[in-house]
Steps between C-alpha positions, in 0.01 A plus 500: 500500500211742539227631285358841421253573779174687462568870446266739675389802299496845659162620620460868586430556868202723424304182429186479710602153624844608623581433864512823699765541766615777729825566679495560872804675642666254739843643588731788416861591556684216324720622216582335166272199552581207268378193691254403774496163676358340815674258735194297596368754749314830494802715407598615152870522411557780250816539292651840442714468187781692676568207732243506780228258605229672701229334709144628459268376773139397444381846605711663228763635740861472383757394761746773586798267455554313173487120510814493282737773388756401236528835325879472511485182289233602248540712188423866560450579130121560529428297187392137448769383741457479877326273748241323286378169645409332830384151593449345841607139552200264527620427857572863581308484828747246635828572316473876440649481149405743226652562156562818304588590142694821449738663252813658645720784382729251323213416263443155650175331595535356849274225633556465872351375825459693823387394847233655716626657823493242781334731752283733291276374219478853357872510428738305278860416575681718246828317562355158413514529121586177319549560127358218289557635151689788337398566139681760289273740312613660170272803537300673777162403354275192475594343832170329577526453875205297625548209740249238616497149639307236307285229656804270524696752706738597218592864444401651162710797383405733212778660293474730199702474180774743608351818360670537163266625228316220325696245708769525233713235674198265492539424871141398547530205258849401616486222759861567601415830673262577787379819329145499364404200713311367796737311729399233752728403787488294820596726790479221759749255351819672385739295290818514292649782703208737438255643752209331320417179318336409169158328514504166320182603319662799327462459122864539390672306775633240252576750220875575474423808289269666754532640849326265739341780701284610204128430536365705206642720222401760241434798730577868443419666833264290714369776724316285752364151518277327751383145565126456541457310825168355382600365157883490539533694175787741446386840370789698351505836326778597260568862403510556123768663285303709252126452506362197689468408868431138587341283767598135525324219685650150532493224764756590765623140488591521129869561431677561170251761378636736231302826512625609157702821538699628297349300216156634585368800687178354633354312204666732248826415317788718619831343394471152351871445441650204686163400648362158590179378342198704607315186611758458778401836652225602736325811375321747729168420657410866448663814362426865436664762282626840606237683297216247495249709699482776753827656612843423363641193674864398531588251774297227668513430874380154593284419800288222646172321461271608780457218750376695801166462673389856571391581141339205332441681169877523446558126540738362240564831322863549397617855567781679315582863419683724256778732616435777244124511474427475877229247412431177686416202283295191576463160340172339597380151415137419426405146394847435362521827309735776613446874461757777546387840627671814624387749763502870440848642572592561861687813397864557592556149631785310336395156626801281583369220718207311642497326835297229667441478874460183704124502435531534123400868489684698232695825511664720239773763518685740275862606516452875546230584755599281795140380526363145513137434410265212566301374202129482576177424321347841432148366548580422865609855572282803533138473604376827352177504697684459833786748461435723199338781702818571701618858436825694552510877566643748447661377181750649418606513865748708697545387861220257588291257298157379615373155402121488519382139535131584497328200660799266462721592796443168677614310189824684429805325647797689354588803291842525334656779296762434227700729279500441125814287532302257717667588830272487802496843666230469767269241653197560719289242686311732737170649385241709686169663416477350151818677395875518542743787469854450370770764530663577166737772627810287450405369156677645200293664229358259246247224441433221753299180501285392792388140552204448733439145626194364678459204734394270213831541315348734241673823406457816300760741365480879509744763372576840648741784432715683756555868415 
């Protein structure tokens, strides 16, 4: 059915040609972040694994009231279960439908639809749940969770292999179970007593030995996929069992793809018993090993190709990350050749999700800090000649910190102070006599980060210590 695709070798990020990025703190205060989506407007909808969907506005402010709270229906085990996926109906603006993927305390994956509140677009109707699918899980782990609509308006659902070590039940190759698969359903045309229909173009619709909902097979734990809106290619990352993490790229319109697990982990044989011929499988477009370079790696988090307009040098780069190493990875194409690079580690960030806003700008979040960052081209950031002479004193500080702008007071537009967890503590937009004074009396002892922005969108970062 498919062939072995070009495998990208790992290139160390220290290479002089590696793309340089920086992370700009965008929002704080959202716990256990596992998914970020937009609904076709300027808001970001952020999933808290514990059962909340929070709205983050374009200024980074989080709404006081959650968009959706289904904590009483979602597993409270604090593991790979919980609220995992979100997708807005292509006609969300008019019908208010959105879809979620969560695992409950009965160890079941639930795919369900909710309605937006009729009178308040920042709230959902929590009593409107319509369950489309209930899928029993044999184990708490490898639940997948991602949801997305394809260009035909069909809902794609990612499910892991059920979590048992080595997929010992061979779920991922078994077409009579949903586990280890991508599913594809029609949410607009329910049939046969179900709350959804089966698209006629699904690959196994005429196969009596396969579930008709299956779109693709051979997956272990597909932790994120996205559909490139420029090329209509599906980019899917699959978390490895022992040593290899993989990135897959196929046309989003191509059904019946077998990604190879448990027969192969990436391109490497894993368990070849009871396996179809290798030439019927689609092997990864790229892979990396846990000890290939830099820090120890363990679990891939998939992202998006950059299709925004604000940072032209990032155009077409596919972003992903590793949970253990805190590195962000990039696949970049140049004249038909692809190169993989990694950033230096962004320490203490267990990256769990990327997000894309309505303009194609990309965000990244980890599950522990409650912070969401915007990915930016580092070369568009600090203008050293314009801002580098700004000084802070005294440092360490007790009660009051002075920011000396030198000759740049007319250019500075905002000064913000963050703690080391990324929480915004203070903001100042009033400056006089080439300086500004900020009270630090109420700050706890420790290190803080100050971001100073000028009118041209440039910024510089300074650190200070409160004694």
